[in-house]
C-alpha positions as CSV (number, residue, x, y, z in Angstrom):
1,M,65.2,-148.4,6.5
2,T,67.9,-148.5,3.8
3,R,67.2,-149.8,0.3
4,V,69.5,-152.8,1.0
5,T,67.7,-153.6,4.3
6,A,64.3,-153.4,2.7
7,F,65.5,-155.7,-0.2
8,L,66.7,-158.4,2.2
9,F,63.6,-158.2,4.4
10,A,61.2,-158.6,1.5
11,A,63.2,-161.5,0.1
12,I,63.0,-163.5,3.4
13,M,59.7,-162.9,5.1
14,L,56.2,-163.5,3.9
15,V,54.6,-164.8,7.1
16,T,51.6,-163.1,8.6
17,T,49.6,-163.2,11.8
18,S,46.1,-164.8,11.6
19,V,43.3,-162.6,10.4
20,H,39.9,-164.1,9.4
21,L,38.4,-162.7,6.2
22,E,35.4,-164.0,4.4
23,A,36.7,-163.4,0.8
24,Q,40.0,-163.8,-1.1
25,V,42.1,-160.9,-0.1
26,G,42.8,-158.6,-3.1
27,R,40.0,-160.0,-5.2
28,E,38.8,-156.6,-6.4
29,S,42.2,-155.0,-6.8
30,G,42.9,-156.0,-10.4
31,L,46.5,-157.1,-9.4
32,W,45.8,-160.8,-10.0
33,N,44.4,-163.0,-12.7
34,W,42.3,-165.3,-10.6
35,T,41.9,-168.9,-11.5
36,D,38.8,-171.0,-11.0
37,K,38.4,-173.2,-7.9
38,A,39.4,-176.7,-8.6
39,P,39.8,-180.1,-6.8
40,H,43.6,-179.8,-6.4
41,H,43.1,-176.8,-4.1
42,Q,41.8,-179.2,-1.4
43,S,45.4,-180.2,-0.7
44,I,46.2,-176.6,0.4
45,V,46.5,-176.1,4.2
46,Q,47.3,-173.3,6.7
47,V,50.5,-173.8,8.6
48,T,50.7,-172.1,12.0
49,A,54.1,-171.9,13.8
50,G,53.9,-170.1,17.1
51,E,52.4,-166.6,16.4
52,G,53.0,-166.7,12.6
53,T,51.0,-168.4,9.9
54,G,51.7,-169.3,6.3
55,T,50.5,-171.8,3.7
56,G,51.4,-175.4,2.9
57,V,50.3,-178.2,0.7
58,I,49.8,-181.9,1.4
59,I,52.1,-183.9,-0.9
60,G,51.8,-187.4,0.6
61,V,49.3,-189.6,2.5
62,D,50.5,-193.0,3.8
63,R,47.3,-195.0,3.8
64,S,49.1,-198.0,5.3
65,K,49.5,-196.0,8.5
66,E,46.0,-195.1,9.9
67,V,45.7,-192.7,12.8
68,K,42.3,-192.2,14.3
69,D,40.1,-191.2,11.3
70,G,43.0,-190.3,9.1
71,Y,46.6,-191.2,8.1
72,E,50.2,-190.1,8.6
73,G,51.4,-187.9,5.8
74,Y,53.6,-185.0,4.5
75,C,53.1,-181.3,4.2
76,L,55.3,-179.1,2.1
77,T,55.9,-175.5,3.1
78,A,58.5,-172.7,3.2
79,W,61.4,-173.1,5.6
80,H,61.1,-169.5,6.9
81,V,57.5,-170.2,8.0
82,V,58.6,-172.9,10.5
83,Q,62.3,-172.2,11.0
84,H,62.0,-171.1,14.6
85,H,60.2,-174.2,15.7
86,L,62.5,-177.1,14.8
87,N,62.2,-178.9,18.1
88,S,58.9,-177.4,19.4
89,N,55.3,-178.6,19.6
90,E,54.0,-175.3,18.2
91,I,53.5,-176.3,14.5
92,S,49.9,-177.1,13.6
93,I,48.1,-177.6,10.3
94,T,44.5,-176.5,9.5
95,Y,42.7,-178.2,6.6
96,G,40.0,-176.8,4.3
97,N,37.4,-179.0,6.1
98,G,38.2,-177.3,9.4
99,R,40.1,-180.2,10.9
100,R,43.4,-179.5,12.6
101,A,46.6,-181.4,13.2
102,K,48.7,-180.4,16.2
103,K,52.3,-181.0,17.3
104,C,53.5,-181.5,13.8
105,K,57.2,-182.0,13.3
106,I,59.8,-180.8,10.7
107,L,61.0,-183.9,8.9
108,E,63.4,-182.5,6.4
109,S,64.4,-179.1,5.1
110,D,66.5,-177.1,2.6
111,Q,67.2,-173.7,4.1
112,A,69.0,-172.3,1.1
113,R,66.0,-173.0,-1.2
114,D,63.4,-172.2,1.6
115,I,61.5,-175.5,1.7
116,A,60.5,-177.8,4.5
117,I,58.6,-181.1,4.8
118,I,56.5,-181.6,7.9
119,W,55.3,-185.0,9.3
120,V,51.5,-184.5,9.9
121,W,48.2,-186.2,10.5
122,V,46.0,-186.0,7.5
123,P,42.2,-186.5,7.9
124,R,40.3,-188.8,5.6
125,G,39.1,-187.2,2.4
126,V,42.1,-184.8,2.1
127,P,44.0,-185.6,-1.1
128,A,47.7,-185.3,-1.7
129,A,48.8,-183.1,-4.5
130,K,51.1,-184.7,-7.1
131,I,54.7,-183.5,-7.4
132,A,55.8,-182.7,-11.0
133,N,58.7,-184.6,-12.6
134,R,59.8,-181.7,-14.9
135,S,61.3,-178.5,-13.6
136,I,59.7,-175.1,-14.6
137,K,61.5,-172.9,-17.1
138,G,60.9,-169.4,-18.4
139,G,57.6,-169.0,-20.2
140,D,55.8,-171.8,-18.5
141,E,52.2,-171.1,-17.3
142,L,51.7,-171.4,-13.5
143,E,49.2,-171.1,-10.8
144,F,50.1,-169.6,-7.4
145,C,48.1,-170.4,-4.3
146,G,48.3,-169.0,-0.8
147,L,46.5,-167.6,2.3
148,G,48.0,-164.1,2.0
149,G,46.5,-161.3,4.0
150,G,44.7,-163.7,6.3
151,S,42.5,-165.5,3.7
152,D,40.6,-168.4,5.2
153,V,41.7,-171.9,4.3
154,C,38.1,-173.2,4.7
155,S,36.6,-170.7,2.2
156,S,38.8,-168.2,0.5
157,V,42.2,-169.6,-0.6
158,R,43.9,-167.2,-3.0
159,H,44.7,-168.8,-6.4
160,F,45.9,-166.9,-9.4
161,A,47.8,-167.3,-12.7
162,G,51.4,-166.3,-13.5
163,T,54.1,-167.0,-16.0
164,A,57.6,-168.1,-15.1
165,S,60.2,-165.5,-16.1
166,S,63.5,-166.2,-17.8
167,P,65.7,-166.0,-14.7
168,S,64.1,-169.2,-13.4
169,T,66.6,-172.0,-12.8
170,L,66.5,-175.6,-11.6
171,D,66.3,-174.3,-8.1
172,R,64.3,-171.1,-8.4
173,I,61.1,-169.9,-10.0
174,F,60.5,-166.2,-10.7
175,A,57.2,-164.8,-12.0
176,D,55.8,-161.3,-12.6
177,V,53.0,-161.5,-10.0
178,P,52.7,-159.8,-6.6
179,L,52.3,-161.7,-3.3
180,L,51.0,-160.9,0.2
181,P,52.2,-161.8,3.7
182,G,50.8,-165.3,4.4
183,D,51.3,-166.6,0.8
184,S,54.7,-168.1,1.9
185,G,54.7,-171.9,1.7
186,G,51.9,-172.0,-0.8
187,P,52.1,-174.3,-3.7
188,V,52.9,-173.3,-7.3
189,F,51.1,-175.6,-9.8
190,N,51.8,-176.3,-13.5
191,A,49.2,-176.6,-16.2
192,K,48.7,-180.3,-15.2
193,Q,47.9,-179.2,-11.6
194,E,51.1,-180.7,-10.3
195,V,53.2,-179.0,-7.6
196,V,56.3,-177.5,-9.2
197,G,57.3,-175.1,-6.4
198,I,56.8,-173.5,-3.0
199,I,56.4,-169.8,-2.6
200,S,59.2,-168.1,-0.8
201,G,58.4,-164.4,-1.1
202,G,59.3,-161.4,-3.3
203,W,62.0,-158.8,-3.6
204,F,60.5,-155.4,-3.2
205,W,57.7,-154.2,-0.8
206,Y,55.2,-151.6,-2.1
207,D,51.7,-150.3,-1.5
208,G,49.4,-152.2,-3.8
209,G,46.2,-150.7,-2.3
210,I,45.3,-154.0,-0.6
211,T,43.5,-153.6,2.8
212,T,41.9,-155.9,5.4
213,S,38.1,-155.8,6.0
214,S,38.8,-153.2,8.7
215,G,40.7,-151.0,6.3
216,A,44.2,-151.7,7.5
217,A,46.8,-151.6,4.7
218,I,48.6,-154.9,3.7
219,R,52.0,-154.6,2.1
220,T,52.5,-156.3,-1.3
221,T,55.7,-157.7,-2.6
222,W,56.9,-158.3,-6.1
223,P,58.0,-160.2,-8.2
224,A,57.1,-163.7,-6.9
225,R,59.9,-166.0,-6.0
226,A,59.5,-169.7,-5.3
227,S,61.6,-172.9,-5.2
228,N,61.6,-175.1,-8.3
229,V,60.6,-178.7,-8.2
230,H,64.1,-180.1,-8.3
231,P,65.0,-179.5,-4.7
232,I,61.5,-180.7,-3.6
233,R,62.0,-184.0,-5.3
234,T,65.5,-184.2,-3.8
235,L,64.1,-183.9,-0.2
236,M,61.3,-186.4,-0.9
237,G,63.9,-188.8,-2.4
238,K,65.8,-188.8,1.0
239,I,62.5,-189.6,2.8
240,D,61.5,-192.3,0.4
241,S,64.9,-194.0,0.5
242,G,64.8,-194.2,4.3
243,E,67.7,-191.7,4.7
244,V,65.6,-189.5,6.9
245,K,64.3,-191.0,10.2
246,K,60.5,-190.6,10.5
247,F,58.8,-189.8,13.7
């Protein structure tokens, strides 16, 4: 594989196949500054699209539209996690309480900025994360969350600290932290625990010494790349205005 090919591959793909592990992957590696478990992590979900899995976050619950023992709502994830399933019934969401929403649909997306909003069923008790009003800029403290390496959404979501680097723009966030396959689509929170971005991936693959419980190596990519909050709010604005037809 040439250097250019490796560069492009790392920049696009951070999806993984499902592997059940009982602890946060990479916990003992020293590569991450882990944050404490907090209530806003309850909004994090696993997104399964065909054979691949990634991460997502619930950003809206419409309590005026009850469905069984839950509500209609919105899940935000990375476009590349679901891009091959635009018109299929193969997208499902797994919540931290073990409940599962099937046949979820892509409602709106921005391929260039690698974000997608999915129309989902949200069980009672699952909160929606708040979307920030202010875009991230270089030097801002962040928290990255994901299910990299097959972490279990019910017990072992990965959440770790990072700092936005100076190349960050209104559309993109960069940070000097590594990521694992499966972190894609995970939320980036600010110091107020508001969603400010969605993880896209990294630029360069390397061997960070991370392995599964069976000893298999997991590639690590660095530095972290995510959308900024501006394009996320733009998509939500289209939905809230009625410009996007709901299912």
